[in-house]
N, C-alpha and C positions, 0 to 999 in steps of 0.2 A: 503494498500500500504506500502511496505517495505520504508526504510529509502531512500530518494531520494538524488542523489548525483548532485551537481551543478558545471559546469566547465565553467570558464569565458574565452573567446578567444576574447583577445584584440589586438591593433596593428594599424598602421597607414592605411589610406584611400588606397585600393588595394593593400593590403601587402601580401595578400594569405589567410585572414581569412575563407573565403567561402570555399576554397579548402580543409583545414583542417578539417571544419565541415563537407564537404561532404565526406571525409574519415572517420568520426566518426559514420556517416548516414550508410556508408557501413558495417562498425563493427557492429553496435548495430540498425539493421534496425527498430526492433519494440520497442526500448525502449527509444528513444531519442526524445527529443521535443527541439526545436530551438526558443530561445526568443530572437529578434533582438532589440536593443535599437533604432535603425533608424523607427521602427513602432511608435515611441513614441515622434516623433516631436510634438512640440505644434502645436495646431490649431491657425491659423491666419485669422479666417473670416472676420475680420474687415479691412483687408487690401487688396488692388487691387492686381491682379497677378503680376504686373509690381513690385510692392514694395514688395511683399513676395520674388520675385527672387532677392531682393537685400539683404536679410537677411542673417546673418552670421550663418551656420546650422553646423558650427564646434566648436562651443563654448558650454560649458556645459549647459548655459542658454537657448539653443535652444530646450533642450529636457524636457519633462515632466518626469523627472527621480523619482518623488514622487510616481507617479501613476505605472511607472514601476517596483519600489521596492515593492509596496503594491501588483501587480500582482505576481511577483516572490514569494513573502512571502506566498500568498494564495496558489499557486501551490505546494509549499514545502509542506504545511499542508494537501494536497490532494483534494484541491477544483478547480473547473473550474473557468475560467476566461473570460471575454469578451475583446479580444484584438483588440486595434485601428488598422485601415488599414491607411497607407500613400500614397498618389498620388504623385510621383515626376512630373509627367507632369504639375500638377498646383500647385507645392509647398504649398501642403496643405493636412491636414487629410481629409479623405473620410468620407462620413455619413456611410459607413460600420463598422460593428464589426464583429470579427470571434470567435465562442465560441472554447476555447482550454481547453484540458484536460490535467492532469499531467502525466508524465511518470518517469521512473525509472532515467532516465539521463535527466536533463535540462542543454542544453547549452546556455548561454548569450553571445550575439554577438555584439560587438560595438567598436568604436575607442576610447572611453571616459570611459569604463566602470571600468576600473582600478584606473581612477581618481577619483571616489567617494567611501568614505571610507565605507558608509552604504552598497552600492552595493556590495564592495569587502568582507564584512563581512558575505554575504550569499553564498560565493564560497568557495566550498572544495578544487578545483584545479584553480590556475590562470595562463593562458597562455598570452604570448606576442608573436606574430607572426612578425620577423623582416623582413623588405626587403630594398633594395638599394632604396633610394629616386627618382631616375630616372626610375627606373623600376616601381614603384607605379605610378607615373605620366602617363607613357604610358599605364599602364593598365586602370587608371580611365579615361584617354581619350577615349580608345576603348569601356569602359562600358558606360559611359555617353552619348556619341554620338550615339551608336548602339542600346542600350537598354533603354535609358530614353530620348531619342529625343532631346537631347542638341547640340547647336551648338559648333563647335571647339573653336570659339574665346570665349563665355560663360563659358566654362570649363577651359579655362587657365586663364580668368580674375578671375574667382572664386578661382581657384587654389593660385594664386599670392597674392589675397586680403585677404583670410580667410583660406583656407586648410594649406596651409606651415605655416603661422604664428602661427596658433592655434596647428598644429603639434607640433611646436617646444617649445609651451608654456604650452601645456597639455598632449597631447598623449606620446610624448618621455619621459618625466619625469616619468611618470606613469608605466614605465617599470621597475622600482625598485621594485615595488610592485609583480612582477611576480613570481609564483613558478618555471615555467620552460619558458625560450626565445627559440624559435623556428626560427632560421635563415632559409633564403631561403623559407620561406613558404610550402606548400604542397608537394614541390621537396625534402624536408628533410625526407627520408623515414624511417631511423633510429629513429629520434624525434618523428616522427608521430607513429611509432610502439610502442615505449616505452610509449607514452600517452594512446594508446589503451589499453596497458598492466595494466597500473596503475589504470585506470577505471575499468577494467574487475575485478580486484583484489577487488576494492571497491564494486561493485554491487552484487559479489559472497560472 
C-alpha cells in the first residue's frame, strides 16, 4: 500500500466532527477509514451498570489510548487490526471485535485526540472543529436521548458534572495544536472543500 495519510478530527462533544467526516467519506468513498477514539473506552466489567454510569467519560483516563495508538500504528504499517466495540447502552465495552483493514486515508475522530502528544505525532493533518457551546449542548441532548437511549436529566447532569469542565480543561486547550480550525462545523463549505483539496493533493 502507498503511504497512508492520517487526518485527526477533534473538537468538543457534538461540535460537528461527524458532519465533517461524512463530507470526507463522500469525497473519498473507497479510500477512507474512520477510527473513533470513543470505541476505545476502557472496559469496566468489575463495576455495576449504576457505577459505570457515574464514571467521567470525558477525561483522558477514560480511554485505552495506548491500545488506540498501537492500532493506528499497525494500520499505518499496512496491517489489519481487531477494533473493540463500545456499547453506550451499558456504559461498557462489548464482547465483540471488528476486523479493520487499512486504507489510503485514516481519519482519527475524538474530542481528546489532540490532547495526547503521541497520538498527535501520528497525524499528517490536525483539524479542530469549533462550535458554540449552546449549539453543542443542544446537539448532544438530541443525540444522547434519541440515539443512545439516555434520559434528558442524565444528559444534563453529565454535561454539567464532566462534559463542560473536561472541555474547558482538556479539549479547548488542545485547539492550539490544530493545523486547521473549522468554525461552524460541516456548514463551513469553504473550509471543508479546502480540507478535501489538501487531502487530495497528499494522496495523489
